C-alpha positions in Angstrom: 0.0 0.0 0.0 1.4 3.4 -0.9 1.8 6.3 1.5 -1.2 8.2 0.1 -3.5 5.2 0.7 -2.1 4.6 4.2 -2.7 8.2 5.1 -6.2 8.1 3.7 -7.0 5.0 5.7 -5.7 6.5 8.9 -7.8 9.7 8.4 -10.9 7.7 7.6 -10.4 5.5 10.6 -9.9 8.5 12.9 -13.2 10.1 11.7 -15.1 6.8 12.0 -14.0 6.2 15.6 -15.0 9.7 16.8 -18.3 9.0 18.6 -19.8 12.5 17.8 -19.2 11.8 14.1 -21.1 8.5 13.8 -23.5 9.7 11.1 -21.0 11.8 9.2 -20.0 10.8 5.7 -17.0 12.7 4.5 -15.0 12.0 1.4 -11.2 11.8 2.0 -8.8 12.1 -0.9 -5.0 12.2 -0.7 -2.7 13.3 -3.4 1.0 13.7 -2.9 0.4 13.8 0.9 -2.2 16.6 0.7 -5.5 15.6 2.3 -8.7 17.0 0.9 -11.9 16.6 2.9 -15.3 17.2 1.2 -18.9 16.6 2.0 -21.7 18.0 4.1 -22.4 18.1 7.8 -25.4 19.3 9.7 -23.6 21.6 12.2 -20.5 23.8 12.5 -19.5 21.9 15.6 -19.2 18.6 13.6 -17.1 20.5 11.0 -14.8 21.7 13.7 -14.5 18.3 15.3 -13.6 16.7 11.9 -10.9 19.3 11.5 -9.5 18.6 14.9 -9.6 14.8 14.5 -7.9 14.9 11.1 -5.2 17.3 12.2 -4.4 15.0 15.2 -3.6 12.0 12.9 0.1 11.3 12.7 1.6 12.2 9.3 -1.1 14.8 8.4 0.3 18.0 7.2 -1.6 20.1 4.7 -5.4 19.7 4.8 -7.7 21.2 2.2 -11.1 21.4 3.9 -14.1 21.7 1.6 -16.8 20.6 4.1 -20.1 22.5 3.9 -22.6 23.0 6.7 -26.2 22.4 5.8 -28.7 22.1 8.6 -31.2 19.2 8.5 -34.1 21.6 8.9 -34.4 25.0 7.4 -32.4 27.4 9.6 -32.4 30.6 7.8 -31.5 33.5 10.1 -30.8 37.0 8.8 -27.3 38.4 9.2 -28.8 40.9 11.6 -30.3 38.2 13.8 -26.9 36.3 13.8 -25.2 39.6 14.7 -27.5 40.2 17.6 -27.0 36.6 18.9 -23.2 36.9 18.6 -23.2 40.2 20.5 -25.3 38.7 23.3 -23.1 35.6 23.6 -19.9 37.7 23.7 -21.4 39.8 26.5 -22.2 36.7 28.5 -18.7 35.2 28.1 -16.7 36.5 31.1 -13.4 35.4 29.8 -13.6 37.3 26.5 -12.7 40.9 26.0 -15.7 41.8 23.9 -14.3 45.3 23.3 -11.3 44.0 21.4 -13.2 41.5 19.3 -14.7 42.6 16.0 -16.8 40.6 13.5 -18.8 40.8 10.4 -21.6 38.5 9.2 -22.3 38.1 5.5 -24.6 35.3 4.3 -24.3 33.5 7.7 -20.5 33.5 7.3 -18.8 35.1 10.3 -15.4 36.8 10.0 -13.6 37.5 13.3 -10.9 40.1 13.8 -9.4 42.1 16.6 -7.0 40.8 19.3 -6.9 38.7 22.4 -4.3 37.9 25.0 -3.8 34.2 24.3 -4.8 31.2 22.2 -7.4 30.0 24.7 -9.3 33.3 24.2 -9.1 33.0 20.4 -10.4 29.5 20.5 -13.1 30.4 23.0 -14.5 33.1 20.7 -14.8 30.6 17.9 -16.3 28.0 20.2 -18.9 30.4 21.4 -19.9 31.5 18.0 -20.0 28.0 16.6 -22.7 27.2 19.1 -25.1 29.5 17.3 -27.5 27.7 15.0 -27.4 29.2 11.6 -23.7 30.1 11.4 -22.3 28.3 8.3 -18.6 29.4 8.3 -16.3 31.1 10.8 -13.1 32.8 9.6 -11.0 33.4 12.7 -8.6 36.2 11.9 -8.1 37.2 15.6 -4.6 38.1 16.5 -2.9 37.0 19.7 -1.2 40.0 21.4 0.2 38.8 24.8 0.5 41.5 27.5 4.0 42.9 27.8 
């Protein structure tokens, strides 16, 4: 078995053995060591878990992620509604400096910017926003600026 096939099998097995991803069917292709993931999931949380699982597989380096989020039922929220929900959740998150976090919402795709003190805060912002039903994509461009 060649290296590409071995890597593909390792990635597929990692996804298959993640309990939260039981119902997920993701296509995995490997070409010259580059992994491409494609398919559809029903939540942003599942998409994030797939990314984490795949990146934890030994030998995985570059990953091209083409997974789409499509909810099982029709969750069409306006960008204004999503913006309000994001603002409310950020206010309720005591560990996040809401004044230094900026975002925009366009067609249910959230782009984050601003700065935080550490990686934990950056990941927490994304985790909080990924819990909102209706968010399809999160681009986390937040910069980590440790205190001097």
